[in-house]
C-alpha positions in Angstrom: 0.3 -0.3 -0.1 3.1 2.0 1.0 4.4 1.7 -2.5 1.4 2.4 -4.6 1.1 5.4 -2.8 4.9 6.5 -3.0 4.4 6.0 -7.0 1.0 8.1 -6.9 3.1 10.8 -5.7 6.1 10.4 -7.7 4.3 10.3 -10.3 2.2 13.6 -9.9 5.4 15.3 -9.2 6.5 14.3 -12.9 3.4 15.4 -14.5 3.4 19.1 -12.1 7.5 19.6 -13.3 6.4 18.4 -17.1 3.9 21.2 -16.9 6.2 23.7 -15.6 9.0 22.9 -18.2 5.9 23.3 -21.0 4.9 26.5 -19.7 8.5 27.6 -19.1 8.7 26.9 -22.9 5.8 28.3 -24.1 6.8 31.8 -22.3 10.5 31.7 -24.1 9.0 31.0 -27.7 7.0 34.1 -27.5 10.0 36.1 -26.1 12.4 34.7 -28.7 10.4 34.7 -31.8 10.9 37.7 -32.5 14.8 37.3 -32.9 14.2 34.3 -35.3 14.8 34.9 -39.1 15.3 33.0 -42.0 18.6 33.0 -44.4 18.6 32.7 -48.0 19.0 34.3 -51.1 16.9 37.3 -53.6 17.7 36.7 -56.8 15.7 39.8 -58.8 14.8 38.1 -62.2 14.3 34.5 -60.1 10.8 32.7 -59.9 10.5 32.9 -57.1 13.0 35.5 -56.1 13.2 34.7 -52.7 14.8 31.1 -51.7 14.8 29.7 -47.8 18.0 27.9 -47.2 18.4 27.8 -43.8 17.6 29.8 -39.9 19.5 32.3 -38.0 19.0 34.7 -35.2 19.7 38.3 -34.1 22.0 39.2 -31.5 23.9 42.4 -30.0 22.4 45.8 -30.8 20.1 43.9 -33.7 22.4 44.3 -36.7 23.8 40.8 -36.5 22.9 37.3 -37.2 23.9 34.2 -36.3 23.4 31.4 -38.7 25.8 28.2 -40.4 28.6 28.3 -42.6 27.2 26.1 -44.5 23.5 28.3 -45.1 25.4 30.9 -46.6 25.8 30.9 -50.9 29.5 29.9 -51.9 29.4 33.1 -54.0 26.1 34.9 -55.8 25.9 35.1 -58.9 26.4 39.1 -60.2 25.1 39.0 -63.3 21.5 37.8 -61.6 22.2 41.1 -58.9 21.5 38.2 -56.2 21.5 39.1 -52.9 22.3 37.4 -49.7 18.7 38.0 -47.7 17.1 38.0 -44.4 13.8 36.8 -43.7 12.1 38.7 -40.5 8.8 38.3 -39.0 6.2 35.3 -40.4 4.2 34.2 -43.4 3.0 36.8 -46.0 3.7 39.5 -43.4 7.5 38.8 -44.0 9.8 40.9 -44.6 13.2 41.1 -47.2 16.3 42.7 -45.7 19.7 42.6 -47.1 22.7 41.5 -45.8 26.8 40.7 -45.8 28.8 38.4 -44.2 31.0 39.9 -41.8 32.6 36.7 -39.9 32.9 33.1 -41.0 34.6 29.9 -39.6 34.0 27.0 -41.9 35.7 25.0 -38.9 33.1 25.4 -36.3 30.2 25.9 -39.2 29.4 29.6 -38.1 29.3 33.2 -40.0 27.5 36.5 -38.8 25.9 38.4 -40.8 25.1 42.9 -40.6 21.6 43.8 -41.6 21.8 46.6 -44.2 19.5 49.2 -43.2 17.4 47.4 -40.0 18.3 46.9 -36.7 15.8 43.3 -35.0 13.8 44.8 -31.9 14.3 41.4 -30.1 17.4 40.0 -30.0 18.7 36.3 -28.5 21.1 36.4 -25.4 24.1 34.3 -25.4 24.5 31.7 -22.2 28.1 31.2 -21.0 30.7 29.0 -22.1 30.4 26.0 -20.2 29.4 23.2 -21.4 25.8 22.5 -19.8 24.9 19.3 -18.5 23.2 16.5 -20.4 20.0 15.4 -19.9 18.8 19.5 -19.9 16.1 20.8 -21.5 16.8 22.7 -24.7 14.6 23.6 -27.3 15.1 25.5 -30.9 13.2 27.4 -32.9 13.5 27.8 -36.7 12.2 27.1 -40.4 12.3 23.5 -41.0 11.2 22.3 -45.0 10.8 26.0 -44.9 10.8 26.3 -49.0 7.7 23.9 -48.7 6.1 25.3 -45.3 6.7 29.0 -45.8 8.0 31.1 -43.2 6.5 30.2 -40.3 8.9 29.7 -37.1 8.3 26.0 -35.3 9.6 25.2 -32.2 10.9 21.6 -30.9 12.0 20.5 -27.6 14.2 17.7 -25.9 17.2 17.0 -23.8 21.0 17.4 -24.5 21.4 13.4 -25.3 25.3 13.3 -25.1 28.6 15.8 -25.2 30.1 14.0 -28.3 33.4 14.6 -31.0 32.0 16.0 -34.1 31.3 13.7 -37.0 32.0 14.2 -40.2 30.3 11.3 -42.3 31.5 11.1 -46.7 30.0 8.5 -48.5 33.6 8.7 -50.2 36.7 9.2 -49.4 37.6 11.2 -52.0 35.7 13.7 -50.7 37.6 14.2 -47.2 39.1 18.2 -47.4 42.1 19.1 -45.0 39.4 20.5 -43.2 37.6 17.3 -42.5 40.9 15.7 -41.5 42.1 18.5 -39.2 38.8 17.9 -37.6 39.4 14.0 -37.5 42.7 14.5 -35.9 42.0 16.9 -33.4 37.8 16.6 -33.1 35.8 19.4 -30.7 32.9 18.7 -29.0 29.2 19.6 -29.9 26.0 18.6 -28.4 23.7 15.9 -29.3 20.1 16.0 -29.0 17.6 13.6 -28.7 15.0 16.4 -31.2 14.8 15.8 -34.4 15.4 19.2 -36.6 15.2 19.0 -40.7 16.8 20.9 -43.7 16.1 24.4 -43.0 17.1 24.2 -38.9 20.3 24.4 -39.9 21.7 28.1 -38.0 18.3 27.8 -35.8 19.8 28.6 -32.0 19.8 26.5 -29.4 18.6 27.2 -25.8 17.1 26.9 -22.2 14.1 26.4 -22.0 13.3 28.6 -19.2 15.5 31.6 -20.1 15.6 31.8 -23.4 19.8 31.7 -23.4 22.1 30.4 -26.6 23.8 27.7 -25.6 24.2 26.4 -29.3 23.7 26.5 -32.7 21.8 23.9 -34.3 24.1 22.6 -37.5 23.2 19.3 -38.8 21.0 16.3 -38.6 22.2 12.3 -38.0 20.7 10.9 -41.9 20.1 7.0 -41.8 20.1 6.4 -45.0 19.4 9.8 -48.0 18.7 13.4 -47.7 15.3 12.5 -49.1 14.6 9.9 -45.9 15.2 12.9 -43.5 11.8 14.1 -43.9 9.6 10.4 -44.2 12.0 8.7 -41.6 13.9 11.2 -39.5 16.6 9.8 -37.1 16.4 12.1 -34.1 18.8 12.8 -34.0 20.4 15.8 -33.9 23.8 18.1 -33.4 25.0 21.6 -32.8 27.5 23.6 -31.8 28.1 25.2 -28.2 28.3 28.9 -28.0 31.9 29.1 -27.3 32.7 28.9 -30.4 30.5 31.9 -31.5 31.4 34.0 -29.3 35.1 33.7 -29.7 34.0 34.4 -33.4 32.6 37.4 -32.5 35.2 38.7 -30.1 37.8 38.1 -33.1 36.1 40.3 -35.0 35.1 42.9 -32.2 31.5 42.5 -32.4 29.4 43.5 -29.1 26.9 40.5 -28.0 
């Protein structure tokens, strides 16, 4: 009888804790969502003119946006007058603002953009450089499959499942370059999450559910079979770059945050 009473109390406490976590997440999402942006390319003669490549988030004075290095196009077509575009807002009310790359770190898959003639009123704060504990609850908000679903922010939640060395799987050894070799010899640690990210989530801020402080940047998802299978049969394993590497990049380029 005592054992049954204990289990009832334990279950009640777990339900209360879960309810509090979800309530905190709802408040945090409402607070940080205006700082979440889409990253893509504007082509004035294109059909469509705007293409969404990934996600990002505003920091500092509202003029700077963080995303992944791999989200930024390697080069823009000058003949087509292409420009890097940052999509602010959501749905049909979204605004297109042009931006330029002011800092990049290919090794840690990070890039910082500066908006032209625009300042976002809401920014995200960076957490400390310390690694967060495994088992910590986290969330991330971005534009998964944005090319299909449109510019509507989507939030996912989960826990930090592990702090593990970065991996760079390639199907063919001939695809290994110097960056990959360096990473294999001296890998840095990344967060492995039990939450599912999709194409378009790259560059999303990984944040504390309660405070909304950024602890990492989503940069890839484990692919079981093929890129096409990610949507139909997601692995549920996502990786994020710890925020300390972003802070180092910002300090290197004297960007206030």
